[in-house]
Biopython code that builds the backbone (N, CA, C, O; Angstrom):
import numpy as np
from Bio.PDB.StructureBuilder import StructureBuilder

atoms = [
    (1, "MET", "N", (0.756, -1.146, 0.040)),
    (1, "MET", "CA", (-0.060, 0.019, 0.163)),
    (1, "MET", "C", (0.864, 1.286, 0.143)),
    (1, "MET", "O", (0.596, 2.227, -0.604)),
    (2, "HIS", "N", (1.846, 1.298, 0.891)),
    (2, "HIS", "CA", (2.855, 2.501, 1.014)),
    (2, "HIS", "C", (3.748, 2.523, -0.347)),
    (2, "HIS", "O", (4.497, 3.472, -0.579)),
    (3, "LEU", "N", (3.626, 1.473, -1.185)),
    (3, "LEU", "CA", (4.403, 1.701, -2.570)),
    (3, "LEU", "C", (3.392, 2.427, -3.447)),
    (3, "LEU", "O", (3.883, 2.922, -4.462)),
    (4, "THR", "N", (2.418, 2.553, -3.316)),
    (4, "THR", "CA", (1.381, 3.307, -4.340)),
    (4, "THR", "C", (1.936, 4.483, -4.233)),
    (4, "THR", "O", (2.312, 4.979, -5.295)),
    (5, "GLY", "N", (2.158, 5.285, -2.952)),
    (5, "GLY", "CA", (2.256, 6.660, -2.800)),
    (5, "GLY", "C", (3.569, 6.816, -3.369)),
    (5, "GLY", "O", (3.657, 7.673, -4.249)),
    (6, "ARG", "N", (4.641, 6.158, -3.052)),
    (6, "ARG", "CA", (5.869, 6.326, -3.510)),
    (6, "ARG", "C", (6.034, 6.157, -5.084)),
    (6, "ARG", "O", (6.898, 6.746, -5.732)),
    (7, "SER", "N", (5.135, 5.315, -5.593)),
    (7, "SER", "CA", (5.164, 5.234, -7.071)),
    (7, "SER", "C", (4.525, 6.504, -7.791)),
    (7, "SER", "O", (4.963, 7.109, -8.769)),
    (8, "CYS", "N", (3.556, 6.709, -7.167)),
    (8, "CYS", "CA", (3.080, 7.993, -7.616)),
    (8, "CYS", "C", (4.062, 9.394, -7.719)),
    (8, "CYS", "O", (4.179, 10.257, -8.589)),
    (9, "HIS", "N", (4.614, 9.210, -6.579)),
    (9, "HIS", "CA", (5.931, 10.400, -6.439)),
    (9, "HIS", "C", (6.944, 10.168, -7.533)),
    (9, "HIS", "O", (7.279, 11.123, -8.234)),
    (10, "ASP", "N", (7.496, 8.877, -7.745)),
    (10, "ASP", "CA", (8.442, 8.607, -8.623)),
    (10, "ASP", "C", (8.098, 8.283, -10.093)),
    (10, "ASP", "O", (8.922, 8.069, -10.982)),
    (11, "ASN", "N", (6.646, 8.279, -10.222)),
    (11, "ASN", "CA", (6.200, 8.375, -11.586)),
    (11, "ASN", "C", (6.246, 9.542, -12.213)),
    (11, "ASN", "O", (6.255, 9.568, -13.444)),
    (12, "LYS", "N", (6.283, 10.722, -11.441)),
    (12, "LYS", "CA", (6.341, 11.899, -11.904)),
    (12, "LYS", "C", (7.722, 12.429, -12.564)),
    (12, "LYS", "O", (7.892, 13.039, -13.619)),
    (13, "SER", "N", (8.568, 12.030, -11.675)),
    (13, "SER", "CA", (10.147, 12.199, -12.237)),
    (13, "SER", "C", (10.698, 11.117, -13.103)),
    (13, "SER", "O", (11.556, 11.376, -13.947)),
    (14, "GLN", "N", (10.170, 9.753, -12.897)),
    (14, "GLN", "CA", (10.654, 8.764, -13.802)),
    (14, "GLN", "C", (9.590, 8.164, -14.976)),
    (14, "GLN", "O", (9.521, 7.013, -15.407)),
    (15, "ARG", "N", (8.849, 9.257, -15.311)),
    (15, "ARG", "CA", (7.962, 8.845, -16.042)),
    (15, "ARG", "C", (8.002, 8.492, -17.566)),
    (15, "ARG", "O", (7.172, 7.900, -18.255)),
    (16, "ALA", "N", (9.183, 9.019, -17.878)),
    (16, "ALA", "CA", (9.477, 8.898, -19.389)),
    (16, "ALA", "C", (10.271, 7.682, -19.440)),
    (16, "ALA", "O", (10.636, 7.363, -20.571)),
    (17, "ASP", "N", (10.681, 6.810, -18.331)),
    (17, "ASP", "CA", (11.416, 5.682, -18.369)),
    (17, "ASP", "C", (10.548, 4.643, -18.392)),
    (17, "ASP", "O", (9.767, 4.295, -17.506)),
    (18, "PRO", "N", (10.786, 4.035, -19.762)),
    (18, "PRO", "CA", (9.888, 2.878, -20.116)),
    (18, "PRO", "C", (10.220, 1.757, -19.105)),
    (18, "PRO", "O", (9.290, 1.086, -18.657)),
    (19, "PHE", "N", (11.481, 1.517, -18.723)),
    (19, "PHE", "CA", (11.924, 0.405, -18.133)),
    (19, "PHE", "C", (11.481, 0.420, -16.635)),
    (19, "PHE", "O", (11.400, -0.643, -16.018)),
    (20, "ILE", "N", (11.182, 1.668, -16.021)),
    (20, "ILE", "CA", (10.633, 1.850, -14.660)),
    (20, "ILE", "C", (9.295, 1.665, -14.732)),
    (20, "ILE", "O", (8.737, 1.009, -13.852)),
    (21, "VAL", "N", (8.537, 2.247, -15.853)),
    (21, "VAL", "CA", (7.203, 2.099, -15.935)),
    (21, "VAL", "C", (6.811, 0.660, -16.174)),
    (21, "VAL", "O", (5.833, 0.179, -15.602)),
    (22, "LEU", "N", (7.545, -0.021, -16.996)),
    (22, "LEU", "CA", (7.321, -1.414, -17.157)),
    (22, "LEU", "C", (7.204, -2.099, -16.067)),
    (22, "LEU", "O", (6.255, -2.814, -15.745)),
    (23, "SER", "N", (8.484, -1.819, -15.298)),
    (23, "SER", "CA", (8.640, -2.694, -13.990)),
    (23, "SER", "C", (7.523, -2.364, -13.110)),
    (23, "SER", "O", (6.920, -3.238, -12.487)),
    (24, "ARG", "N", (7.229, -1.114, -13.043)),
    (24, "ARG", "CA", (6.112, -0.874, -12.050)),
    (24, "ARG", "C", (4.705, -1.588, -12.477)),
    (24, "ARG", "O", (3.890, -2.047, -11.678)),
    (25, "ILE", "N", (4.583, -1.587, -13.938)),
    (25, "ILE", "CA", (3.260, -2.148, -14.133)),
    (25, "ILE", "C", (3.162, -3.746, -14.030)),
    (25, "ILE", "O", (2.186, -4.384, -13.635)),
    (26, "ILE", "N", (4.347, -4.229, -14.457)),
    (26, "ILE", "CA", (4.576, -5.715, -14.249)),
    (26, "ILE", "C", (4.255, -6.093, -12.676)),
    (26, "ILE", "O", (3.451, -6.944, -12.297)),
    (27, "ALA", "N", (5.104, -5.227, -11.839)),
    (27, "ALA", "CA", (4.850, -5.618, -10.306)),
    (27, "ALA", "C", (3.466, -5.592, -9.984)),
    (27, "ALA", "O", (2.959, -6.592, -9.476)),
    (28, "GLY", "N", (2.647, -4.359, -10.265)),
    (28, "GLY", "CA", (1.229, -4.156, -9.959)),
    (28, "GLY", "C", (0.563, -5.278, -10.421)),
    (28, "GLY", "O", (-0.079, -5.918, -9.589)),
    (29, "LYS", "N", (0.585, -5.771, -11.935)),
    (29, "LYS", "CA", (0.054, -6.589, -12.449)),
    (29, "LYS", "C", (0.326, -7.969, -11.758)),
    (29, "LYS", "O", (-0.544, -8.778, -11.434)),
    (30, "THR", "N", (1.411, -8.078, -11.620)),
    (30, "THR", "CA", (1.978, -9.617, -10.821)),
    (30, "THR", "C", (1.273, -9.786, -9.731)),
    (30, "THR", "O", (0.717, -10.869, -9.545)),
    (31, "LYS", "N", (1.168, -8.771, -8.832)),
    (31, "LYS", "CA", (0.626, -8.559, -7.568)),
    (31, "LYS", "C", (-0.873, -9.193, -7.511)),
    (31, "LYS", "O", (-1.313, -10.068, -6.766)),
    (32, "CYS", "N", (-1.472, -8.496, -8.493)),
    (32, "CYS", "CA", (-2.956, -8.641, -8.621)),
    (32, "CYS", "C", (-3.205, -10.114, -9.258)),
    (32, "CYS", "O", (-4.185, -10.794, -8.953)),
    (33, "VAL", "N", (-2.453, -10.426, -9.950)),
    (33, "VAL", "CA", (-2.582, -11.830, -10.924)),
    (33, "VAL", "C", (-2.090, -13.062, -9.781)),
    (33, "VAL", "O", (-2.522, -14.213, -9.726)),
    (34, "LYS", "N", (-1.182, -12.501, -9.013)),
    (34, "LYS", "CA", (-0.527, -13.545, -8.154)),
    (34, "LYS", "C", (-1.613, -13.947, -7.268)),
    (34, "LYS", "O", (-1.815, -15.142, -7.052)),
    (35, "ASP", "N", (-2.298, -13.068, -6.761)),
    (35, "ASP", "CA", (-3.374, -13.294, -5.576)),
    (35, "ASP", "C", (-4.347, -14.271, -6.139)),
    (35, "ASP", "O", (-4.453, -15.322, -5.508)),
    (36, "PRO", "N", (-5.066, -14.127, -7.190)),
    (36, "PRO", "CA", (-6.082, -15.052, -7.739)),
    (36, "PRO", "C", (-5.494, -16.364, -8.139)),
    (36, "PRO", "O", (-6.002, -17.430, -7.790)),
    (37, "PHE", "N", (-4.431, -16.279, -8.867)),
    (37, "PHE", "CA", (-3.713, -17.554, -9.233)),
    (37, "PHE", "C", (-3.088, -18.229, -8.328)),
    (37, "PHE", "O", (-2.802, -19.402, -8.568)),
    (38, "SER", "N", (-2.726, -17.611, -7.038)),
    (38, "SER", "CA", (-2.242, -18.551, -5.987)),
    (38, "SER", "C", (-3.278, -19.572, -5.127)),
    (38, "SER", "O", (-3.086, -20.682, -4.632)),
    (39, "THR", "N", (-4.481, -18.682, -5.175)),
    (39, "THR", "CA", (-5.308, -19.383, -4.570)),
    (39, "THR", "C", (-5.828, -20.726, -4.990)),
    (39, "THR", "O", (-6.652, -21.315, -4.291)),
]
sb = StructureBuilder()
sb.init_structure("model")
sb.init_model(0)
sb.init_chain("A")
sb.init_seg("    ")
for serial, (resi, resn, name, xyz) in enumerate(atoms, 1):
    if name == "N":
        sb.init_residue(resn, " ", resi, " ")
    sb.init_atom(name, np.array(xyz, "f"), 0.0, 1.0, " ", f" {name:<3s}", serial, name[0])
structure = sb.get_structure()
């Protein structure tokens, strides 16, 4: 949860970074996908 706030702040600074954006999206997607898949 605390990662979202930090992500929003970093997102403004590292928004043009495709690598970071991709990593953030994958991390967020994996977290959501890992939940239902793990069950």
